[in-house]
C-alpha positions in Angstrom: 222.0 141.3 97.9 224.9 139.0 98.5 227.7 138.7 95.9 226.8 135.1 95.3 223.2 136.0 94.5 224.4 138.8 92.2 226.8 136.4 90.4 224.1 133.7 90.0 221.6 136.2 88.6 224.2 137.5 86.1 225.2 134.0 85.1 221.7 132.5 84.6 221.2 133.5 81.0 224.7 132.1 80.1 224.2 128.8 81.9 220.7 128.5 80.3 222.4 129.0 76.9 225.0 126.3 77.7 222.2 123.9 78.8 220.2 124.6 75.6 223.3 124.0 73.4 224.2 120.7 75.1 220.6 119.4 75.1 220.1 120.4 71.5 223.3 118.8 70.4 222.6 115.5 72.2 219.1 115.4 70.8 220.3 116.1 67.3 222.8 113.2 67.6 219.9 110.9 68.3 218.2 112.0 65.1 221.4 111.8 63.0 222.1 108.3 64.2 218.7 107.1 63.2 218.5 108.9 59.9 222.1 108.5 58.6 223.4 105.5 60.5 226.2 107.5 62.2 227.3 107.4 65.8 226.3 103.8 66.2 223.2 104.0 64.0 219.6 103.5 64.8 219.1 102.2 68.4 222.9 101.7 68.5 222.6 98.7 66.3 223.8 100.3 63.1 221.7 101.1 60.1 218.9 103.6 59.8 215.2 103.7 60.3 213.2 103.1 57.1 212.2 106.4 55.4 208.7 107.4 56.2 208.1 104.7 58.9 205.8 105.6 61.7 206.8 106.7 64.3 210.6 106.1 64.1 211.4 108.1 61.0 209.2 111.1 62.0 210.7 111.0 65.6 214.2 111.0 64.1 213.4 114.0 61.9 212.0 115.9 65.0 215.1 114.9 66.9 217.5 116.2 64.3 215.6 119.4 63.3 214.4 120.2 66.8 217.9 119.5 68.3 219.6 121.7 65.8 217.1 124.5 66.2 217.3 124.4 70.0 221.1 124.2 69.9 221.3 127.3 67.6 218.7 129.1 69.6 216.5 129.6 66.5 212.8 129.3 67.2 213.8 127.7 70.5 210.4 127.8 72.2 208.5 126.2 69.3 211.2 123.6 68.7 211.4 122.8 72.4 207.6 122.5 72.6 207.5 120.0 69.7 210.5 118.1 70.9 209.1 117.8 74.4 205.8 116.5 73.0 207.6 114.0 70.9 209.5 112.7 73.9 206.3 112.5 76.0 204.7 110.5 73.1 207.8 108.2 73.0 207.7 107.6 76.7 204.0 106.8 77.0 203.8 104.7 73.8 207.2 102.8 73.9 208.2 102.7 77.5 205.5 103.3 80.1 203.5 100.2 79.2 206.2 97.8 80.4 206.8 99.2 83.9 205.8 102.3 85.9 209.2 103.9 86.6 211.6 105.1 83.8 214.5 103.3 85.4 212.5 100.0 85.0 211.1 100.6 81.5 214.2 102.1 79.7 212.5 105.4 79.3 214.9 107.6 81.3 216.2 109.4 78.2 212.7 110.1 76.9 211.6 111.4 80.3 214.7 113.6 80.8 214.5 115.1 77.3 210.7 115.7 77.7 211.3 117.7 80.9 214.5 119.5 79.6 212.7 120.7 76.5 209.6 121.8 78.6 212.0 123.8 80.7 213.4 125.5 77.6 209.9 126.2 76.3 209.1 128.1 79.5 212.6 129.7 80.2 213.5 130.6 76.7 216.9 130.3 75.0 219.1 132.3 77.4 221.9 134.3 75.9 223.8 133.4 72.7 220.7 132.6 70.6 220.4 133.2 66.9 216.9 134.6 67.5 218.6 137.6 69.2 220.8 138.1 66.1 217.9 138.0 63.7 215.2 139.6 65.8 216.9 141.4 68.7 215.3 141.1 72.0 211.8 141.4 70.5 209.7 138.5 71.7 212.2 137.5 74.3 210.8 138.0 77.7 213.4 138.5 80.4 213.2 136.0 83.3 211.8 137.8 86.3 214.4 138.8 88.8 214.4 137.4 92.3 212.2 139.5 94.6 214.2 140.9 97.5 212.4 140.6 100.8 212.7 143.7 103.1 215.2 143.1 105.7 214.1 143.2 109.3 215.8 146.1 111.2 
């Protein structure tokens, strides 16, 4: 096995954790802006979404709670699954009707978050997750290592 392959395999759980932390933080910022009017407010127009309004307020709660849980690595798979679903719902109800491609319909962020959270659902939290602090490695399946093909001699 090459040194690069060895390095990449050792680094994968850490890079996955960095990915999880950044995606979770950015998603939580969307929820915080809509719920509390910070960071430019709802839809970057200041203000907040009305409490209990469908679907905006519920989406913001999912964004804030799901983003924080994913960022911390606490219940990552469940939070990522729900967050991915909420972004798929947002894409197909708010964006896809106006044009086919996300670049045309303003749905790039929804599509990217949907796929990023789906990846985290399948890949798990990586290293540095609070789940590991509270529950150890129980329930955390290790990613399968790359299969080495026999070398031709």
